[in-house]
C-alpha positions in Angstrom: 81.4 100.9 98.3 82.5 104.6 98.4 78.9 105.6 97.8 77.7 103.7 100.9 80.8 104.4 103.1 82.3 107.8 102.1 85.8 108.5 103.3 88.2 111.4 103.0 91.2 109.2 102.2 92.2 105.7 101.3 95.5 104.4 102.8 96.8 101.5 100.7 99.2 98.9 102.1 97.8 96.1 99.9 99.7 95.2 96.7 100.9 96.6 93.4 97.5 95.9 91.8 95.4 97.3 94.6 95.2 100.7 93.0 93.1 99.3 90.1 90.4 98.2 92.6 89.6 101.7 93.9 91.7 104.2 92.0 89.2 105.5 89.4 86.3 105.7 91.9 88.4 107.4 94.5 89.7 110.0 92.0 86.2 110.8 90.7 85.0 111.3 94.3 88.1 113.4 95.1 89.1 110.9 97.8 92.7 111.3 98.7 94.9 108.3 97.8 97.8 107.5 100.1 99.8 104.6 98.7 102.5 102.8 100.8 103.3 100.2 98.2 107.0 99.4 97.9 107.2 98.5 94.2 105.2 99.9 91.3 105.9 99.3 87.7 106.0 102.2 85.2 102.4 101.2 84.4 101.2 101.8 87.9 103.2 105.0 88.3 101.6 106.3 85.1 98.1 105.3 86.4 98.8 107.2 89.7 99.8 110.3 87.7 96.6 110.0 85.7 94.6 109.8 88.9 96.5 112.8 90.3 94.9 115.0 87.6 91.6 114.7 89.5 92.6 113.8 93.0 95.3 114.2 95.6 97.6 111.2 95.2 100.5 110.4 97.5 103.0 107.6 97.0 105.9 106.6 99.2 107.7 103.2 98.9 108.5 103.5 102.6 106.0 105.7 104.5 107.9 105.9 107.8 108.8 109.4 108.8 112.3 108.3 109.8 113.4 106.8 106.5 112.1 109.9 104.7 114.1 112.1 107.0 117.1 109.9 106.2 116.5 110.5 102.5 116.5 114.2 103.0 119.7 114.2 105.1 121.5 111.9 102.6 120.7 114.3 99.8 122.1 117.2 101.7 125.3 115.3 102.6 125.8 114.3 98.9 125.4 117.9 97.8 128.2 118.9 100.3 130.4 116.1 99.1 129.4 115.0 95.6 132.4 112.7 95.0 132.2 110.7 98.3 131.9 106.9 98.1 128.4 105.8 99.0 127.1 102.3 99.8 123.6 101.3 100.9 122.9 98.3 103.2 119.4 97.0 103.6 118.3 94.3 106.0 114.9 92.6 106.2 113.2 89.4 107.4 114.4 86.1 106.0 111.5 85.6 103.5 111.4 89.1 102.0 111.8 88.7 98.2 114.0 91.0 96.1 115.7 94.3 96.9 113.6 96.6 99.1 111.8 99.4 97.4 113.2 101.7 100.0 116.8 100.8 99.1 116.0 101.4 95.4 114.5 104.7 96.3 117.6 105.7 98.3 119.8 104.7 95.3 117.6 106.7 92.9 117.6 109.8 95.1 121.4 109.7 95.4 121.9 108.8 91.7 123.6 105.5 92.5 123.6 102.3 90.5 121.7 99.4 92.0 125.0 97.5 92.6 125.7 99.9 95.4 122.8 98.2 97.3 123.9 95.4 99.7 121.1 93.1 100.8 120.9 91.0 104.0 118.0 88.6 104.8 117.9 87.2 108.3 115.4 86.2 111.0 112.6 88.6 111.7 114.2 92.0 111.0 111.4 94.4 110.2 113.6 96.7 108.2 116.9 98.5 108.5 118.5 100.8 105.9 122.0 102.3 106.2 123.7 104.8 103.9 127.5 104.8 104.3 129.4 107.8 103.1 133.1 106.9 102.8 135.3 110.0 103.0 139.1 109.8 103.2 140.0 109.3 106.8 136.4 109.2 108.1 132.9 107.6 107.6 129.4 109.0 108.1 126.6 106.5 108.5 122.9 107.4 108.4 120.8 104.5 109.8 117.1 104.0 110.0 115.6 100.9 111.7 111.9 100.1 111.9 111.5 98.1 115.1 107.8 97.8 114.8 105.4 97.9 111.8 103.6 100.7 113.8 106.1 103.1 112.3 104.4 102.6 108.9 100.9 103.4 110.3 102.3 106.5 112.0 103.9 107.6 108.7 100.6 107.1 106.9 98.8 109.3 109.5 101.5 112.0 109.1 100.9 111.9 105.3 97.1 112.1 105.7 97.3 115.0 108.1 99.6 116.9 105.8 97.5 116.3 102.7 94.3 117.7 104.1 94.5 121.0 102.2 96.5 119.9 99.2 95.1 120.3 95.8 94.9 117.5 93.3 98.3 116.4 92.2 101.0 113.8 92.7 102.9 114.1 96.0 105.9 112.4 97.5 107.1 112.5 101.1 109.7 115.2 100.2 106.8 117.5 99.3 105.5 117.1 102.9 108.9 117.5 104.6 110.3 120.3 102.5 108.5 123.1 104.5 110.2 121.8 107.7 113.7 122.3 106.2 113.5 125.9 105.2 116.3 127.8 106.8 
């Protein structure tokens, strides 16, 4: 298909197994791979890293610009106050299975155990993540809420635009945001 319909990038919102459908062909043709899959097993992450030896590969469990800004801000706050109490609250639509990949990513970035993730499933909530920093005598809350699935498409376009001149390698959203945070 890539022979008949050449593209600069593939943006994947499909499933954990989708990468196996196009990954090798895309990497051989130097097509940029932008993955917005919430959960990958170690096997898929290893495969993405293998593809990144030939092609530009980007993966973000939540590809919205806002949540990735929240991750950046949360890391800075934890550096300032490394011993603060931190809890994560994630809310999604009633039928979403399991803990969100975004909440797991937040916990990983902040070096928290998964039991610090509190899960709520109700109605048609698109996605809301809150990181609560409990200081003595005060609380700081960082909140991101996706009110439309359009936020995911906008994030994918942001990634595509920022990967145009990137060399083959494995990239995460932090790699794209880092230049904006230089002081």
